[in-house]
C-alpha positions as CSV (number, residue, x, y, z in Angstrom):
1,M,69.3,-35.5,-99.7
2,H,69.8,-38.2,-97.0
3,Y,67.3,-39.0,-94.2
4,R,67.6,-41.1,-91.1
5,K,65.2,-42.2,-88.3
6,L,65.4,-40.4,-84.9
7,F,63.2,-43.0,-83.2
8,A,61.2,-46.1,-84.1
9,A,57.7,-44.8,-83.4
10,A,58.0,-41.8,-85.7
11,T,60.2,-40.6,-88.5
12,L,61.3,-37.0,-88.5
13,A,63.0,-35.7,-91.6
14,I,66.5,-34.5,-91.2
15,I,69.4,-33.6,-93.4
16,T,73.0,-34.4,-92.6
17,G,76.0,-32.2,-93.0
18,A,76.7,-28.6,-92.3
19,V,73.7,-26.4,-91.5
20,S,73.3,-23.4,-93.7
21,A,71.2,-20.3,-93.1
22,Q,68.4,-21.9,-95.2
23,E,68.2,-25.0,-93.0
24,V,66.3,-25.4,-89.7
25,K,67.5,-27.2,-86.6
26,I,64.9,-27.9,-83.8
27,G,65.5,-29.4,-80.4
28,L,62.6,-31.3,-79.0
29,V,63.0,-31.7,-75.2
30,T,60.2,-33.8,-73.6
31,T,59.4,-36.4,-71.0
32,L,59.8,-39.9,-72.5
33,T,60.6,-42.0,-69.4
34,G,58.9,-42.8,-66.1
35,P,55.2,-42.9,-65.3
36,L,54.5,-39.7,-67.3
37,G,56.6,-40.7,-70.3
38,V,53.4,-41.5,-72.3
39,L,52.7,-37.7,-72.4
40,G,56.0,-37.1,-74.2
41,K,55.3,-39.9,-76.6
42,H,52.1,-38.0,-77.7
43,V,54.1,-34.7,-77.9
44,R,56.8,-36.4,-80.0
45,D,54.4,-38.2,-82.3
46,G,52.2,-35.1,-82.8
47,F,55.2,-33.0,-83.8
48,A,56.5,-35.8,-86.1
49,L,53.2,-35.9,-87.9
50,G,53.3,-32.1,-88.4
51,V,56.8,-32.4,-89.9
52,E,55.7,-35.3,-92.1
53,Q,52.7,-33.3,-93.4
54,A,55.2,-30.6,-94.4
55,G,57.0,-33.2,-96.5
56,G,59.8,-33.4,-94.0
57,K,60.6,-29.7,-94.6
58,L,59.1,-27.1,-92.3
59,G,58.6,-24.0,-94.2
60,G,60.0,-25.8,-97.3
61,L,63.4,-25.9,-95.7
62,P,65.6,-29.0,-94.8
63,T,64.6,-29.7,-91.2
64,E,66.5,-31.6,-88.5
65,V,64.7,-32.5,-85.2
66,I,66.9,-33.6,-82.3
67,V,64.9,-35.4,-79.6
68,E,66.1,-35.3,-75.9
69,D,64.4,-37.0,-72.9
70,D,64.2,-34.6,-69.9
71,Q,63.2,-37.5,-67.6
72,L,60.9,-35.0,-65.8
73,R,64.1,-33.7,-64.1
74,P,64.9,-30.0,-64.4
75,D,68.6,-30.6,-64.1
76,V,68.6,-33.1,-66.9
77,A,66.6,-30.7,-69.0
78,V,69.1,-27.9,-68.5
79,L,71.9,-30.2,-69.6
80,A,69.9,-31.2,-72.7
81,A,69.0,-27.6,-73.5
82,N,72.6,-26.4,-73.2
83,K,73.8,-29.3,-75.4
84,L,71.2,-28.4,-78.1
85,I,72.1,-24.8,-78.0
86,E,75.9,-24.9,-77.7
87,R,76.8,-28.1,-79.6
88,D,73.8,-28.7,-81.9
89,K,73.2,-25.0,-82.7
90,V,69.4,-25.3,-82.7
91,Q,67.4,-22.2,-83.6
92,I,64.1,-23.5,-82.0
93,L,63.4,-25.5,-78.9
94,T,60.0,-27.2,-78.2
95,G,58.5,-30.3,-76.6
96,V,58.4,-29.3,-72.9
97,I,55.4,-30.6,-71.0
98,F,56.0,-29.6,-67.4
99,S,56.3,-26.1,-66.1
100,N,59.1,-26.8,-63.6
101,V,61.2,-28.0,-66.6
102,A,60.2,-25.0,-68.6
103,M,61.2,-22.6,-65.8
104,A,64.5,-24.4,-65.4
105,I,65.5,-24.0,-69.1
106,V,63.9,-20.8,-70.2
107,K,66.7,-18.4,-69.2
108,P,69.5,-20.2,-71.1
109,V,67.2,-20.7,-74.1
110,V,66.0,-17.1,-74.5
111,D,69.3,-15.6,-73.4
112,S,70.8,-17.4,-76.4
113,K,68.1,-15.9,-78.6
114,V,66.7,-19.4,-79.4
115,F,63.0,-19.5,-79.9
116,F,61.2,-21.5,-77.2
117,I,57.8,-22.7,-78.5
118,S,56.0,-24.6,-75.6
119,P,53.4,-27.1,-76.7
120,N,52.0,-27.5,-73.2
121,A,53.8,-25.8,-70.3
122,G,52.5,-22.2,-69.7
123,P,53.8,-20.9,-66.3
124,S,52.2,-17.7,-65.0
125,Q,55.6,-16.0,-64.8
126,L,56.2,-16.4,-68.5
127,A,52.8,-15.0,-69.4
128,G,53.3,-12.0,-67.2
129,K,56.4,-10.1,-66.0
130,Q,58.9,-12.6,-67.4
131,C,57.4,-12.7,-70.9
132,S,59.9,-12.8,-73.7
133,P,59.8,-12.2,-77.5
134,Y,61.6,-15.6,-77.7
135,F,58.9,-17.5,-75.7
136,Y,55.6,-18.7,-77.3
137,A,53.0,-21.1,-75.9
138,T,50.7,-23.0,-78.3
139,A,48.4,-24.5,-75.7
140,W,47.5,-22.2,-72.8
141,Q,48.6,-20.4,-69.7
142,N,48.5,-23.0,-66.9
143,D,45.6,-21.5,-65.0
144,Q,43.2,-21.4,-67.9
145,P,41.7,-24.9,-68.2
146,H,41.2,-24.9,-64.4
147,E,39.8,-21.4,-64.5
148,A,37.3,-22.6,-67.1
149,M,36.1,-25.4,-64.8
150,G,35.9,-23.0,-61.9
151,A,33.7,-20.7,-64.1
152,Y,31.5,-23.7,-65.0
153,L,31.0,-24.8,-61.3
154,Q,30.3,-21.2,-60.4
155,Q,27.6,-21.0,-63.2
156,Q,26.1,-24.3,-61.9
157,G,25.8,-22.9,-58.3
158,V,28.0,-25.5,-56.7
159,K,28.5,-24.3,-53.1
160,K,31.4,-26.3,-51.7
161,V,34.4,-27.8,-53.5
162,Y,37.5,-29.8,-52.5
163,L,40.7,-29.2,-54.5
164,L,43.5,-31.6,-55.2
165,A,46.6,-31.1,-57.4
166,P,50.3,-32.1,-57.6
167,N,52.8,-30.1,-55.6
168,Y,54.7,-28.3,-58.4
169,T,54.4,-25.1,-60.4
170,A,51.6,-26.1,-62.7
171,G,49.6,-27.7,-59.8
172,K,49.7,-24.4,-57.8
173,D,48.8,-22.4,-61.0
174,A,45.9,-24.8,-61.6
175,L,44.2,-24.3,-58.3
176,H,45.0,-20.6,-58.3
177,G,43.2,-20.4,-61.7
178,F,40.3,-22.4,-60.5
179,K,39.8,-20.1,-57.4
180,R,40.0,-17.0,-59.6
181,A,36.7,-18.0,-61.3
182,Y,35.0,-20.0,-58.5
183,K,33.6,-17.9,-55.7
184,G,32.1,-20.6,-53.5
185,T,33.7,-22.3,-50.5
186,V,36.9,-24.3,-50.9
187,V,36.6,-26.8,-48.0
188,D,40.2,-28.0,-48.4
189,E,43.1,-27.6,-50.8
190,T,45.6,-30.6,-50.9
191,Y,48.8,-31.0,-52.9
192,A,50.0,-34.5,-53.6
193,S,53.6,-35.5,-54.2
194,M,54.7,-35.7,-57.9
195,G,54.5,-39.4,-58.9
196,Q,52.2,-40.3,-56.0
197,L,50.1,-43.4,-56.7
198,D,48.3,-44.1,-53.4
199,F,45.6,-41.6,-52.6
200,S,43.8,-43.4,-49.7
201,A,44.6,-40.6,-47.3
202,E,43.4,-37.9,-49.7
203,I,40.2,-39.9,-50.5
204,S,39.5,-40.3,-46.8
205,N,39.9,-36.5,-46.3
206,I,37.5,-35.8,-49.2
207,R,34.9,-38.2,-47.8
208,A,35.1,-36.5,-44.4
209,A,35.0,-33.0,-45.8
210,K,31.6,-33.7,-47.6
211,P,32.0,-31.2,-50.4
212,D,29.4,-30.8,-53.1
213,A,32.1,-31.5,-55.8
214,L,35.7,-32.5,-56.2
215,Y,38.1,-30.7,-58.5
216,V,41.3,-32.6,-59.3
217,F,44.3,-32.1,-61.6
218,L,46.5,-35.2,-61.7
219,S,48.2,-36.3,-64.9
220,G,49.2,-39.7,-66.3
221,A,49.5,-42.6,-63.8
222,M,48.6,-40.3,-60.9
223,G,45.2,-39.6,-62.6
224,I,44.7,-43.2,-63.5
225,N,45.2,-44.4,-59.9
226,F,43.3,-41.7,-58.3
227,T,40.2,-42.1,-60.5
228,K,40.1,-45.8,-59.9
229,Q,40.6,-45.5,-56.2
230,Y,37.9,-42.7,-56.0
231,A,35.4,-45.0,-57.8
232,Q,36.4,-48.0,-55.7
233,A,35.6,-45.9,-52.6
234,G,32.1,-45.3,-53.9
235,L,32.5,-41.6,-54.1
236,T,32.0,-40.9,-57.9
237,N,28.2,-40.9,-57.5
238,Q,28.3,-39.2,-54.1
239,I,30.7,-36.3,-54.8
240,P,30.9,-35.5,-58.5
241,M,34.5,-35.4,-59.9
242,Y,35.5,-32.6,-62.1
243,S,39.1,-32.3,-63.5
244,A,41.5,-31.2,-66.1
245,F,44.2,-33.6,-67.6
246,T,43.3,-36.3,-65.2
247,I,41.1,-38.1,-67.7
248,D,41.9,-38.0,-71.4
249,S,42.5,-40.3,-74.3
250,I,45.8,-41.4,-72.7
251,T,44.4,-42.4,-69.3
252,L,40.8,-43.4,-70.2
253,P,41.7,-46.8,-71.6
254,A,43.5,-47.7,-68.3
255,I,40.7,-46.2,-66.1
256,G,37.8,-47.7,-67.9
257,A,34.3,-47.7,-66.3
258,A,35.6,-45.9,-63.2
259,A,35.7,-42.7,-65.3
260,V,32.0,-42.8,-66.4
261,G,30.1,-39.8,-65.1
262,T,33.2,-37.6,-64.6
263,Y,33.7,-34.2,-66.2
264,Q,36.8,-32.5,-67.7
265,S,37.8,-29.1,-69.2
266,N,40.1,-28.9,-72.2
267,L,40.9,-26.7,-75.2
268,W,40.5,-29.7,-77.6
269,N,38.9,-33.1,-77.9
270,A,39.1,-35.7,-80.6
271,D,35.4,-35.1,-81.6
272,L,35.8,-31.4,-82.4
273,P,34.0,-30.9,-85.8
274,N,36.4,-28.5,-87.6
275,K,38.1,-29.8,-90.7
276,A,41.7,-29.5,-89.5
277,S,40.9,-31.5,-86.3
278,K,39.1,-34.3,-88.2
279,Q,42.0,-34.6,-90.6
280,F,44.6,-34.6,-87.8
281,V,42.7,-37.4,-85.8
282,E,42.4,-39.5,-89.0
283,M,46.1,-39.1,-90.0
284,F,47.4,-39.7,-86.5
285,Q,45.4,-42.9,-85.9
286,K,46.4,-44.2,-89.3
287,K,50.1,-43.5,-88.6
288,F,50.5,-44.4,-85.0
289,G,47.6,-46.7,-84.2
290,Y,46.2,-44.8,-81.2
291,L,43.8,-41.9,-80.5
292,P,45.7,-38.6,-80.1
293,S,45.3,-36.6,-76.9
294,N,45.4,-32.8,-76.6
295,F,49.2,-33.2,-75.9
296,A,49.6,-34.6,-79.4
297,A,47.2,-32.1,-80.9
298,Q,49.1,-29.2,-79.3
299,S,52.4,-30.5,-80.6
300,Y,51.0,-31.0,-84.1
301,D,49.8,-27.4,-84.0
302,T,53.3,-26.3,-83.0
303,A,54.8,-28.0,-86.0
304,R,52.1,-26.4,-88.2
305,L,52.8,-23.0,-86.7
306,L,56.5,-23.4,-87.3
307,D,55.9,-24.5,-90.9
308,S,53.8,-21.3,-91.6
309,A,56.3,-18.9,-89.9
310,L,59.4,-20.4,-91.4
311,R,57.8,-20.3,-94.8
312,E,56.9,-16.6,-94.5
313,A,60.2,-15.5,-92.9
314,G,62.4,-17.7,-95.2
315,G,63.8,-19.5,-92.1
316,A,64.7,-18.6,-88.5
317,S,67.9,-16.7,-89.1
318,N,66.3,-13.3,-89.4
319,K,64.9,-13.3,-85.8
320,E,62.8,-10.2,-86.2
321,A,61.1,-11.5,-89.3
322,F,60.6,-15.0,-87.8
323,A,59.1,-13.6,-84.6
324,A,56.7,-11.4,-86.6
325,A,55.7,-14.5,-88.7
326,L,55.1,-16.6,-85.6
327,K,52.9,-13.8,-84.1
328,K,50.7,-13.9,-87.2
329,A,49.9,-17.6,-86.6
330,K,48.8,-18.2,-90.2
331,F,47.9,-21.9,-90.0
332,D,44.9,-24.1,-89.8
333,S,44.7,-25.1,-86.1
334,V,43.0,-28.2,-84.8
335,R,41.4,-25.9,-82.3
336,G,39.7,-24.0,-85.1
337,S,40.6,-20.3,-84.9
338,F,44.0,-19.5,-83.4
339,A,45.5,-16.2,-82.4
340,F,48.3,-15.0,-80.1
341,N,47.7,-12.4,-77.3
342,D,50.2,-9.6,-76.6
343,N,52.2,-12.0,-74.4
344,N,52.6,-14.7,-77.0
345,F,50.0,-16.9,-75.3
346,P,46.9,-18.1,-77.3
347,I,43.4,-16.6,-77.1
348,G,41.0,-19.6,-77.3
349,N,38.0,-21.6,-76.3
350,F,37.6,-24.1,-73.5
351,Y,35.2,-27.0,-73.5
352,L,33.3,-29.1,-71.0
353,L,33.9,-32.8,-71.7
354,K,32.1,-35.8,-70.1
355,V,33.0,-39.5,-69.9
356,V,30.0,-41.6,-71.0
357,K,29.2,-45.3,-71.7
358,Q,27.6,-45.6,-75.1
359,P,24.8,-48.1,-75.9
360,D,27.3,-50.5,-77.4
361,G,29.3,-50.5,-74.2
362,K,32.1,-48.3,-75.5
363,I,33.4,-45.7,-73.0
364,E,34.1,-42.4,-74.6
365,Q,35.0,-38.8,-73.7
366,I,32.6,-36.5,-75.5
367,T,32.4,-32.7,-75.8
368,E,29.3,-31.3,-74.1
369,K,29.5,-27.6,-74.5
370,T,31.8,-24.5,-74.7
371,I,32.6,-23.1,-71.3
372,L,34.7,-20.1,-72.3
373,T,35.0,-18.3,-75.7
374,D,38.1,-16.4,-76.9
375,A,39.6,-16.5,-73.4
376,K,42.7,-14.5,-72.5
377,D,44.9,-15.4,-69.5
378,A,45.0,-13.3,-66.4
379,Y,48.6,-12.3,-66.7
380,Y,49.0,-10.7,-70.1
381,T,48.5,-7.1,-68.8
382,D,51.8,-7.6,-66.8
383,C,53.7,-8.4,-69.9
384,R,55.8,-5.6,-71.3
385,M,57.3,-6.4,-74.7
C-alpha cells in the first residue's frame, strides 16, 4: 500500500491505482484562499484528523481524499465538483463552508447520486422542499444558531435590536432565523458586502439607532475588523454585542481585548466536557498546533460519521445501504449526542458563549449555558423524502 501527502499541513491517507468497489474516494471542496481561507484550513484539518484516527481507512477501507479550493466562488466550485464527479469518480463530496457555494453545486452532485455531506453550509432550501436523500448536514440548518440567540434575547426581555449580516444566502437565513425567535423591535436590518472590511458607516448607523443590543453575523476577517472597529467606537459597553460566527477560536486571537464582554451562540465550544470533545481538542492541538474551531469540529464529526457508515454498509457502492447507515449516525460526536432529523439535518443543542478576560490576563471564550436543547430546524416539515 502506497501513501502520499495531499498537502503540507495535514496528511490524508490515499491509495494509488484503480479504485475498486471496496475503496472510497472523497472530494473535499472548501475555501482555502482569500480572507476567509482560514475557515477552510480548519475544515480540511478537522477532516484530516478524522481520517487519521481511522488509521487512514474510513470504514476500514482504503481511502482517497482529493482536496479542491473553491476560492469562495460558486463558478469555481461547480468546475471542481464536476471534475471530482466525472474524472475522479468520487462517491462522496464534503468540505463546503458557504451556502452560495453549496447551492451552486448541489444539483450536479445529487443528480450524479454522489453523497453530499456538508460540514457547515445548511441552506433553508435543502432542509425543506429541496431536501435530498443524497444531501446530509453535520452542523445545522443556517437559521438555527441565530434563532438560538434570538430566543435568548427574547428570554432576557431585550426590547430593541439592530441586525447586521453579509449579503448572501446564509446571511439572509441568519437574520430570518433570529427574527423567528425574537419578537421585540428590529430597529434596522443591514446587509454588508461579502469581504467588506470597513464598517464605519454601519457603526455610525448603529449608534444613531440606539438599540438595546446588536446582533451580528460576520465571519473571518469581516468579523475581526467589525469587532475591533465597534470597540474602538466605544460601543461595546453601550450597546451589547451578540453574534454567531463573528468571534470564535479563529478570530479571537486577532481581535483580542476588543472581544471581551461580547456573547456568541454555537453548537460547540472547545470547553465542552464530553469525552469525545476533550479527546478531539487534545489530538487536534497536538497535531496542528492551534485550537480548533467549530468548523474543524464539524468536519472531524463528518469524517467520524463517514467512518461509521462506511463500516456498517461495507462501502458506498450500495447506495441504499450507505444512506441507511448514515442516517443511523452511530459515532461518538464532539457535540455529545447526535441524531439526524427526517430531512438529514441534525437535532442538537445550542450554547451561549461569552468572551472573558481571566485573572491571568488570558482572553478566552467560555460556555455559559445551554440556550436550546434537541433543537429541530424550522423547515423539516416541508421535506418529502
